[in-house]
C-alpha positions, 0 to 999 in steps of 0.5 A, a space after each residue: 293288876 293291882 287296885 287299892 281297897 279299903 279293909 278293916 283294921 282287924 283283918 288287915 292286922 290278922 293278915 299281917 300276922 299270918 302273912 309273916 308266918 306263911 312267908 307271904 306278902 299282906 296283900 298276898 295273904 288277903 288274896 289267898 283268903 279271898 281264893 279260899 273263900 271263893 272256892 269254899 263257897 263254890 264248893 260247899 260240899 268240900 272240906 275247907 282244909 281240902 280247898 286250902 291244901 288244893 290251892 297251896 298245892 297249885 302254887 307249889 314249885 312242881 320241880 320239887 315233886 317227886 314222880 309217882 311210881 306203881 312199881 312195888 320196888 
């Protein structure tokens, strides 16, 4: 479900630049920032970079992952 919202022109322009660089749509970029901010506020003891990487990894295609092995071979 999507709902139109008003957003500051400055934030929109910044999201437009970053979205292009990170291969997201502008709404997806703003949503990502909102999720990072929400998680950061809910977990103030975690570094923001950790929160960012965690959210990115949750949305990464799992088929690209390599299985971890405890073998020394």
